[in-house]
C-alpha positions as CSV (number, residue, x, y, z in Angstrom):
1,M,34.7,11.4,14.7
2,T,35.9,8.4,12.7
3,I,34.5,6.0,10.1
4,Q,34.6,2.5,11.4
5,T,34.6,-0.7,9.3
6,I,33.1,-3.5,11.4
7,N,33.4,-7.2,10.5
8,T,30.2,-9.1,10.3
9,T,28.7,-12.4,9.3
10,P,25.9,-12.6,6.7
11,Y,22.3,-13.7,7.3
12,D,20.5,-15.9,4.8
13,D,17.0,-14.5,5.2
14,Q,17.3,-10.9,4.0
15,K,15.4,-11.2,0.8
16,P,13.1,-8.2,0.2
17,G,9.4,-8.8,-0.5
18,T,7.0,-6.7,-2.4
19,S,7.8,-3.7,-0.1
20,G,11.1,-4.2,1.4
21,L,12.4,-6.5,4.2
22,R,9.8,-7.2,6.9
23,K,10.6,-9.3,9.9
24,R,9.8,-9.5,13.5
25,V,11.4,-6.9,15.7
26,K,13.3,-9.8,17.5
27,V,14.8,-10.7,14.1
28,Y,15.9,-7.2,13.4
29,S,17.3,-6.9,16.9
30,Q,19.9,-9.6,16.2
31,E,23.5,-8.5,16.1
32,N,24.3,-6.5,13.0
33,Y,21.0,-7.5,11.3
34,V,20.1,-3.9,10.5
35,E,23.7,-2.9,9.7
36,N,24.1,-5.9,7.3
37,Y,20.9,-5.1,5.4
38,L,21.6,-1.4,5.1
39,Q,25.2,-2.0,3.9
40,A,23.8,-4.5,1.3
41,I,21.6,-1.7,0.1
42,F,24.4,0.9,-0.1
43,D,26.7,-1.7,-1.8
44,S,24.0,-2.2,-4.5
45,L,23.8,1.5,-5.4
46,E,26.1,3.6,-7.6
47,D,27.0,7.2,-7.8
48,F,25.4,8.5,-4.6
49,Q,28.5,10.2,-3.2
50,G,27.6,13.6,-1.8
51,K,24.0,13.2,-2.6
52,T,20.8,13.4,-0.5
53,L,19.0,10.5,1.2
54,V,15.6,10.8,2.8
55,I,14.9,8.8,5.9
56,G,11.7,8.3,7.9
57,G,9.2,5.8,9.2
58,D,5.9,5.2,10.8
59,G,7.0,5.5,14.4
60,R,6.7,1.9,15.2
61,F,8.8,0.2,17.9
62,Y,12.5,0.1,16.9
63,N,12.0,3.0,14.4
64,D,14.2,5.4,16.4
65,V,17.0,2.9,16.9
66,A,17.2,1.9,13.2
67,I,17.1,5.5,12.0
68,Q,20.1,6.5,14.1
69,T,22.0,3.6,12.7
70,A,20.9,4.5,9.1
71,I,22.0,8.1,9.5
72,R,25.5,7.1,10.8
73,M,25.9,4.5,8.0
74,A,24.8,6.9,5.3
75,A,27.5,9.3,6.5
76,A,30.1,6.5,6.5
77,N,29.2,5.4,3.0
78,G,29.5,8.9,1.5
79,F,26.1,10.5,1.3
80,G,26.3,14.3,1.6
81,K,23.0,14.9,3.3
82,V,20.1,13.2,5.1
83,I,16.6,14.7,5.3
84,V,14.7,13.1,8.2
85,G,11.3,13.7,9.6
86,Q,11.0,15.1,13.1
87,E,11.0,12.3,15.6
88,G,11.9,10.0,12.7
89,L,8.3,10.3,11.4
90,L,7.3,10.2,7.7
91,S,4.4,8.6,6.1
92,T,5.4,6.4,3.1
93,P,3.7,8.8,0.6
94,A,5.2,11.8,2.3
95,A,8.7,10.2,2.0
96,S,8.1,9.6,-1.7
97,H,7.1,13.2,-2.1
98,L,10.2,14.5,-0.3
99,I,12.5,12.3,-2.5
100,R,10.9,13.9,-5.6
101,H,10.5,17.4,-4.3
102,Y,14.1,17.7,-3.1
103,K,15.5,15.6,-5.9
104,A,17.1,13.2,-3.5
105,F,19.1,10.2,-4.6
106,G,16.7,7.9,-2.8
107,G,15.2,7.1,0.6
108,L,14.9,4.6,3.4
109,V,11.3,4.0,4.5
110,L,11.2,2.2,7.9
111,S,7.9,0.5,8.2
112,A,6.1,-2.9,8.1
113,S,3.0,-1.1,6.7
114,H,-0.2,-2.5,8.1
115,N,1.5,-5.2,10.2
116,P,1.3,-5.0,14.0
117,G,4.0,-3.1,16.0
118,G,5.6,-3.2,19.4
119,P,8.4,-5.3,20.8
120,D,6.7,-8.5,19.7
121,G,5.5,-7.0,16.4
122,D,7.0,-6.4,13.0
123,F,9.6,-4.0,11.6
124,G,10.6,-3.3,8.0
125,I,13.1,-1.4,5.9
126,K,12.5,-0.5,2.3
127,Y,14.7,1.4,-0.2
128,N,13.0,3.9,-2.6
129,I,14.8,5.1,-5.7
130,G,15.1,8.6,-7.1
131,N,11.6,8.7,-8.6
132,G,10.2,8.2,-5.1
133,G,9.0,4.7,-5.7
134,P,10.0,1.3,-4.3
135,A,13.2,-0.2,-5.7
136,P,12.7,-2.4,-8.7
137,E,13.5,-6.1,-8.7
138,K,16.9,-5.5,-10.3
139,I,18.0,-3.6,-7.2
140,T,16.2,-5.8,-4.6
141,D,17.7,-8.9,-6.2
142,A,21.2,-7.3,-6.0
143,V,20.6,-6.4,-2.4
144,F,19.6,-9.9,-1.5
145,A,22.7,-11.3,-3.3
146,R,25.0,-8.9,-1.5
147,S,23.4,-9.7,1.9
148,K,24.4,-13.3,1.5
149,V,28.1,-12.6,1.2
150,I,28.6,-9.4,3.1
151,E,31.7,-9.4,5.4
152,S,31.7,-5.9,6.8
153,Y,29.8,-2.6,7.1
154,K,30.8,1.0,7.5
155,I,29.4,3.3,10.2
156,A,30.4,6.7,11.6
157,N,31.4,6.8,15.2
158,D,29.3,9.8,16.2
159,R,26.5,10.7,18.7
160,D,22.9,10.4,17.9
161,V,21.1,13.1,16.0
162,E,18.5,15.0,18.0
163,L,15.4,13.9,16.0
164,G,13.1,16.1,18.0
165,R,14.9,19.3,17.0
166,L,14.1,21.0,13.7
167,G,17.0,22.3,11.7
168,I,20.5,21.4,10.6
169,Q,22.8,19.1,12.5
170,N,25.8,17.0,11.6
171,S,26.6,13.4,11.7
172,G,30.0,11.9,10.6
173,G,30.7,15.0,8.6
174,M,27.3,14.7,6.8
175,I,24.5,17.3,6.9
176,V,21.4,16.1,8.7
177,E,18.3,18.2,8.3
178,V,15.3,17.4,10.6
179,I,12.1,18.7,9.0
180,D,8.4,19.0,9.7
181,P,7.1,15.7,8.3
182,V,3.7,17.2,7.4
183,A,4.4,20.6,5.8
184,D,5.6,19.7,2.3
185,Y,3.0,17.0,1.9
186,A,0.2,19.2,3.0
187,A,1.3,21.9,0.5
188,L,1.2,19.3,-2.3
189,M,-2.3,18.2,-1.3
190,E,-3.4,21.8,-1.6
191,T,-2.3,22.0,-5.2
192,L,-4.3,18.8,-6.1
193,F,-7.7,19.4,-4.4
194,D,-10.3,22.1,-4.1
195,F,-9.7,23.0,-0.5
196,P,-12.2,25.9,-0.5
197,A,-15.0,23.5,-1.7
198,I,-14.1,20.9,1.0
199,R,-14.0,23.7,3.7
200,A,-17.5,24.8,2.5
201,L,-18.6,21.1,2.8
202,F,-17.6,20.9,6.4
203,A,-18.9,24.4,7.1
204,G,-22.3,23.3,5.8
205,G,-22.6,20.6,8.4
206,F,-21.0,17.6,6.7
207,T,-19.6,15.2,9.3
208,M,-16.9,12.6,9.1
209,T,-14.6,10.5,11.3
210,F,-11.0,9.6,10.4
211,D,-9.3,6.8,12.4
212,A,-5.5,7.2,12.2
213,M,-5.2,3.9,14.2
214,H,-2.4,5.4,16.4
215,A,-0.3,5.3,13.3
216,I,1.6,7.8,11.1
217,T,-1.4,9.6,9.5
218,G,-2.5,11.2,12.7
219,P,-0.3,14.3,12.5
220,Y,-1.2,14.6,8.7
221,A,-4.9,14.3,9.3
222,H,-5.0,16.7,12.2
223,A,-3.1,19.3,10.2
224,I,-5.1,18.9,7.0
225,L,-8.6,17.8,7.9
226,E,-9.0,19.7,11.2
227,G,-6.5,22.5,10.4
228,K,-6.6,23.5,6.7
229,L,-10.1,22.2,6.0
230,G,-11.9,23.2,9.1
231,A,-13.3,19.8,10.2
232,P,-14.3,19.9,13.8
233,V,-11.7,19.0,16.4
234,G,-12.4,15.4,17.3
235,T,-12.9,14.4,13.6
236,V,-9.6,12.6,13.8
237,V,-9.5,9.8,16.3
238,N,-6.5,7.7,17.5
239,G,-4.3,10.5,16.1
240,K,-1.1,10.1,18.1
241,P,1.4,7.7,16.6
242,L,2.4,5.1,19.2
243,P,5.2,2.5,18.9
244,D,2.7,-0.4,19.3
245,F,-0.2,1.4,17.6
246,G,-2.0,1.4,20.9
247,G,-2.0,-2.4,20.9
248,G,-4.1,-2.5,17.8
249,H,-3.6,-3.8,14.3
250,P,-3.1,-0.9,12.0
251,D,-4.8,-2.4,8.9
252,P,-7.8,-0.3,7.7
253,N,-10.3,-3.1,7.0
254,L,-13.7,-4.2,8.3
255,V,-12.2,-6.4,10.9
256,Y,-10.0,-3.8,12.6
257,C,-12.3,-0.9,11.9
258,K,-15.5,-2.7,12.8
259,D,-16.6,0.0,15.3
260,M,-16.4,2.6,12.6
261,F,-18.3,0.5,10.2
262,D,-21.0,-0.2,12.7
263,L,-21.3,3.5,13.5
264,L,-21.6,4.5,9.8
265,M,-24.5,2.0,9.5
266,T,-26.6,3.9,12.1
267,P,-28.7,7.0,11.6
268,E,-26.6,8.7,14.3
269,G,-23.3,8.1,12.5
270,P,-21.4,10.7,10.5
271,D,-21.8,11.2,6.8
272,F,-18.4,9.8,6.0
273,G,-15.8,7.5,7.6
274,A,-12.2,6.8,6.6
275,A,-9.0,5.3,8.0
276,S,-5.4,4.7,7.1
277,D,-2.8,2.2,8.0
278,G,0.5,2.0,9.8
279,D,2.6,3.9,7.3
280,G,-0.2,5.9,5.7
281,D,-0.4,4.3,2.2
282,R,-3.7,2.5,2.5
283,N,-7.2,3.7,3.0
284,L,-10.7,2.6,4.1
285,I,-13.7,4.4,2.7
286,I,-17.2,4.1,4.3
287,G,-20.2,6.3,3.6
288,K,-23.4,6.3,5.6
289,N,-24.9,2.8,5.0
290,R,-22.3,2.1,2.2
291,F,-18.9,0.4,2.5
292,V,-16.9,1.0,-0.6
293,T,-14.6,-1.8,-1.6
294,P,-11.0,-0.8,-2.5
295,S,-11.6,-2.1,-6.1
296,D,-14.7,-0.1,-6.5
297,S,-13.0,2.9,-4.9
298,L,-10.3,2.8,-7.5
299,A,-12.8,2.8,-10.3
300,L,-14.9,5.6,-8.7
301,L,-11.9,7.8,-8.1
302,A,-10.7,7.3,-11.7
303,A,-14.2,8.0,-13.1
304,N,-14.5,11.2,-11.1
305,A,-10.9,12.5,-10.8
306,H,-11.6,15.3,-13.3
307,L,-13.6,17.0,-10.5
308,A,-10.4,17.8,-8.6
309,P,-8.2,20.7,-9.8
310,G,-5.1,18.5,-10.1
311,Y,-6.8,16.2,-12.6
312,K,-9.2,18.6,-14.4
313,G,-7.6,17.8,-17.7
314,G,-8.5,14.1,-17.4
315,I,-6.3,11.1,-16.7
316,A,-3.9,9.3,-19.1
317,G,-4.7,5.8,-18.0
318,I,-5.3,3.5,-15.1
319,A,-3.2,0.6,-13.7
320,R,-4.4,-2.0,-11.2
321,S,-2.7,-5.0,-9.6
322,M,-3.8,-8.3,-11.1
323,P,-5.9,-9.5,-8.2
324,T,-7.8,-6.2,-8.1
325,S,-11.3,-6.4,-9.6
326,A,-11.9,-5.4,-13.2
327,A,-14.2,-2.5,-12.2
328,A,-11.6,0.0,-13.2
329,D,-11.2,-1.7,-16.6
330,R,-14.7,-0.7,-17.5
331,V,-14.0,3.0,-16.6
332,A,-10.9,3.0,-18.7
333,E,-12.8,1.5,-21.7
334,K,-15.6,4.1,-21.4
335,L,-13.0,7.0,-21.1
336,G,-11.0,5.6,-24.0
337,I,-7.7,5.5,-22.0
338,E,-5.0,2.9,-21.3
339,M,-5.6,0.1,-18.8
340,H,-2.7,-1.9,-17.3
341,E,-2.8,-5.1,-15.2
342,T,0.4,-5.5,-13.2
343,P,1.7,-7.9,-10.5
344,T,1.0,-7.0,-6.8
345,G,3.5,-4.4,-5.5
346,W,3.5,-0.7,-6.1
347,K,7.0,-0.8,-7.7
348,F,5.4,-2.2,-10.9
349,F,3.4,1.0,-11.3
350,G,6.5,3.2,-11.3
351,N,7.6,2.8,-14.9
352,L,4.0,3.4,-16.2
353,L,3.7,6.6,-14.1
354,D,7.1,7.9,-15.1
355,A,6.3,7.3,-18.7
356,G,3.0,9.2,-18.4
357,R,1.1,6.1,-19.5
358,V,-1.2,6.1,-16.4
359,T,-2.3,8.7,-13.8
360,I,-4.2,6.7,-11.2
361,C,-3.2,3.3,-9.8
362,G,-4.7,0.9,-7.3
363,E,-4.6,-2.4,-5.5
364,E,-7.4,-4.4,-3.9
365,S,-5.5,-4.3,-0.6
366,A,-6.8,-0.8,0.0
367,G,-4.0,1.1,-1.8
368,T,-4.8,3.8,-4.3
369,G,-2.6,6.7,-5.6
370,S,-1.7,8.8,-8.5
371,N,1.2,10.4,-10.3
372,H,1.7,13.0,-7.5
373,V,4.0,10.4,-5.8
374,R,5.3,6.9,-6.5
375,E,3.6,5.2,-3.6
376,K,0.0,4.5,-2.8
377,D,-1.4,7.3,-0.6
378,G,-4.2,6.8,2.0
379,L,-4.9,10.4,2.8
380,W,-4.8,11.4,-0.8
381,A,-7.6,8.9,-1.5
382,V,-9.7,10.4,1.4
383,L,-9.2,13.9,0.1
384,L,-10.1,13.0,-3.4
385,W,-13.3,11.4,-2.1
386,L,-14.1,14.6,-0.1
387,N,-13.5,16.6,-3.3
388,I,-15.9,14.4,-5.3
389,I,-18.6,14.6,-2.6
390,A,-18.2,18.4,-2.4
391,S,-18.4,18.7,-6.2
392,R,-21.3,16.3,-6.8
393,K,-23.2,17.3,-3.7
394,Q,-24.3,13.6,-3.3
395,S,-23.8,11.0,-0.6
396,V,-21.3,8.2,-0.9
397,D,-24.2,5.8,-1.4
398,Q,-25.7,7.9,-4.2
399,I,-22.3,8.1,-6.0
400,V,-21.7,4.4,-5.7
401,R,-25.2,3.5,-7.0
402,E,-25.0,5.8,-9.9
403,H,-21.6,4.3,-10.8
404,W,-23.0,0.8,-10.8
405,A,-26.0,1.9,-12.9
406,T,-23.4,3.2,-15.5
407,Y,-20.7,0.6,-15.4
408,G,-22.2,-2.5,-13.7
409,R,-21.0,-4.0,-10.5
410,N,-18.1,-6.3,-9.9
411,Y,-19.0,-8.3,-6.8
412,Y,-15.6,-9.0,-5.2
413,T,-14.1,-10.5,-2.1
414,R,-10.7,-11.5,-0.7
415,H,-10.2,-14.4,1.7
416,D,-7.0,-14.4,3.6
417,Y,-5.6,-17.6,5.2
418,E,-2.8,-16.3,7.4
419,E,0.2,-18.0,9.0
420,V,-0.3,-21.2,7.0
421,D,2.5,-23.7,7.1
422,A,4.8,-22.6,4.3
423,G,5.4,-26.1,2.9
424,I,1.7,-26.8,2.7
425,A,0.9,-23.4,1.1
426,N,3.6,-23.8,-1.6
427,K,2.6,-27.4,-2.4
428,L,-1.0,-26.3,-2.7
429,V,-0.1,-23.5,-5.2
430,D,2.3,-25.9,-7.2
431,D,-0.4,-28.5,-7.5
432,L,-3.1,-26.0,-8.7
433,R,-0.6,-24.6,-11.1
434,A,-0.1,-28.0,-12.6
435,K,-3.8,-28.3,-13.2
436,L,-4.1,-25.1,-15.2
437,P,-3.5,-26.4,-18.8
438,G,-6.4,-28.8,-18.5
439,L,-8.9,-26.4,-17.1
440,V,-9.5,-24.2,-20.3
441,G,-12.8,-25.0,-21.9
442,Q,-14.1,-27.0,-18.9
443,N,-17.7,-26.3,-17.6
444,F,-18.6,-26.1,-13.9
445,G,-22.2,-25.9,-12.9
446,D,-24.7,-24.4,-15.3
447,D,-23.0,-21.2,-16.3
448,L,-19.3,-21.3,-15.6
449,Q,-17.0,-22.1,-18.5
450,V,-13.2,-21.5,-18.1
451,A,-12.0,-19.0,-20.7
452,Y,-8.4,-18.9,-19.5
453,A,-6.2,-20.4,-16.7
454,D,-2.7,-19.3,-16.2
455,D,0.0,-18.2,-13.7
456,F,0.2,-14.5,-14.4
457,T,3.3,-13.2,-16.2
458,Y,3.8,-9.5,-16.6
459,H,5.8,-8.0,-19.4
460,D,6.7,-4.4,-18.6
461,P,5.8,-2.3,-21.6
462,I,8.4,0.4,-20.6
463,D,11.6,-1.5,-19.8
464,G,10.8,-4.9,-21.3
465,S,11.4,-6.8,-18.1
466,T,9.4,-9.9,-17.3
467,S,7.9,-11.0,-13.9
468,A,6.7,-14.6,-13.9
469,K,4.6,-16.6,-11.4
470,Q,2.7,-13.6,-10.0
471,G,-0.5,-15.5,-9.1
472,I,-2.9,-18.1,-10.5
473,R,-5.8,-16.8,-12.6
474,I,-8.8,-18.8,-13.6
475,G,-11.1,-16.7,-15.7
476,F,-14.6,-17.5,-17.0
477,T,-16.5,-16.5,-20.1
478,D,-19.0,-14.4,-18.1
479,G,-16.2,-12.2,-16.6
480,S,-16.0,-14.1,-13.3
481,R,-12.5,-14.8,-11.9
482,I,-10.8,-16.9,-9.3
483,V,-7.3,-15.7,-8.3
484,L,-4.9,-17.4,-5.8
485,R,-1.5,-16.2,-4.7
486,L,1.0,-16.3,-1.9
487,S,1.4,-12.9,-0.2
488,G,4.8,-11.3,0.3
489,T,3.8,-9.1,3.2
490,G,3.6,-11.5,6.1
491,T,6.4,-12.3,8.5
492,V,5.4,-15.7,9.9
493,G,4.6,-18.8,7.8
494,A,2.7,-18.1,4.6
495,T,-0.4,-16.1,3.8
496,L,-2.7,-17.5,1.1
497,R,-4.9,-15.0,-0.6
498,L,-8.0,-16.1,-2.5
499,Y,-9.7,-13.5,-4.7
500,L,-13.2,-14.0,-6.2
501,E,-15.0,-11.8,-8.6
502,N,-18.4,-11.9,-10.4
503,Y,-19.6,-9.2,-12.8
504,E,-23.2,-8.0,-12.8
505,A,-24.2,-5.8,-15.7
506,A,-25.4,-2.2,-15.5
507,D,-29.1,-3.3,-15.6
508,G,-28.5,-6.2,-13.3
509,R,-28.9,-6.9,-9.5
510,H,-26.6,-4.6,-7.5
511,D,-27.9,-5.2,-4.0
512,L,-27.0,-8.8,-3.3
513,E,-25.0,-9.7,-0.2
514,T,-21.4,-10.1,-1.5
515,Q,-20.5,-13.5,-0.1
516,S,-23.9,-14.9,-1.3
517,A,-23.4,-13.5,-4.7
518,L,-20.0,-15.3,-4.9
519,A,-21.0,-18.5,-3.1
520,S,-20.7,-20.7,-6.2
521,L,-17.2,-19.4,-7.0
522,I,-16.1,-19.8,-3.3
523,D,-17.1,-23.4,-3.5
524,L,-15.5,-24.0,-6.8
525,A,-12.2,-22.4,-5.6
526,D,-12.1,-24.9,-2.7
527,Q,-13.0,-27.8,-5.0
528,L,-10.1,-26.9,-7.4
529,S,-7.5,-26.1,-4.8
530,G,-8.5,-28.3,-1.8
531,L,-7.7,-25.3,0.3
532,K,-9.8,-26.1,3.4
533,Q,-8.7,-29.7,3.6
534,R,-5.0,-29.1,3.0
535,T,-4.7,-26.1,5.4
536,G,-7.1,-27.5,8.0
537,R,-8.8,-24.1,8.0
538,Q,-12.6,-24.1,7.6
539,E,-12.8,-20.3,7.5
540,P,-10.5,-17.6,6.3
541,S,-8.5,-15.6,8.9
542,V,-9.9,-12.4,7.3
543,I,-12.6,-11.7,4.7
544,T,-12.6,-8.4,2.9
């Protein structure tokens, strides 16, 4: 075995987004593309010689190829040990837990999250730091800078690791331990939730369906829901991870999980429905006759977290991404705890969690999590919901209605305009940004007065860093909001996301159809941005 230094030529498009570098498989398949990016990561890190690196991914196409490369390059660059999930599988939250549990230096998470897989789909690589969370911008900026000038990479000339065989192997003089991807994560969940109460819930006839979408959470859900908690076999559907996710789109929303939604709206449907995404960090929650929006789910989980053993002492605070509705703010106010608004991207929650300032975090894009890891965690959210249902002995619909009667309802929607010409999208955002100073104090219609209009800038209260231009906010005196931002998770063109929110008080009307309740804001957003005319899109690609 020898360590080889291979000359290479840099690529100019290896700038990580909110969660690593996501590109089409065909892009990643270019000569030395993976190697360049991995070497740029290793070159941007310090003091890892002899230390442990966790590696795993969601099982999508190209996962196995990239993992073998990552292992040999980790060996060549001086890591002492790699911990990798069997068959290269690890959910993103499980990878975060392993980094923390085994005190690893960091980890490589190979996934493009909720994006489609297969030879014509997407692939991604993300570096997580020693706290288990995504690398902060100071590291990702350094990686991008290094990727533009890289001239060579180091790799061990050794055979592939047998990823299907549990136990210790060797690669390039480095220890490689292949582990059960589920065991440590399942043990953690058992410390957080009242498993006996949830087992009793299922034993009493409670029914649910969990759609793993042929993605990473299948093995975890089979082991925990059907194994440890005694849900009937067949509760988990689409439970085998496939390289192309069975030809589906592994995003747990009402477009790609419409069959589940339709089933839960019928008398014959189960009591509870849930789903998770490609890498296991997002969740969809549906009760019988009640879809729970991700923003409402965050607020409800925070308000009821004390019912689970892991949070029985209460929570220190809540953090939400800026585009997420203010429903959680009302919970924090009532509980008398801290509330933080951050940019989109789970990495921004890391400092708050590490400092003990917050316990539960969430994003409107179906991601919620807590201080048990440093990533959002889809199955965690499902288990907390089950714990709450078992403790309160109420249906999802009853729990949601009681919450609104206490805190009021934030009507909320997101309109996605996908694969928009990047030039048009950027000009649209720039032009709207230029209008912002003149909007404050303006009146629109009978009851909308602009209270503030800005491009959100985040000042991290822990490390003092500043993140500017994180999304346009237009807020009104009645609590309504319009938010517009460019997403960093797409791989083709640009994705424009429009978020709209209207608050209805605790004694107000809570049963309006969401799009109708927000119709005036939808029209105003188009009036201010010219979105439909400029993009040529009369309807969003996806409404959530």
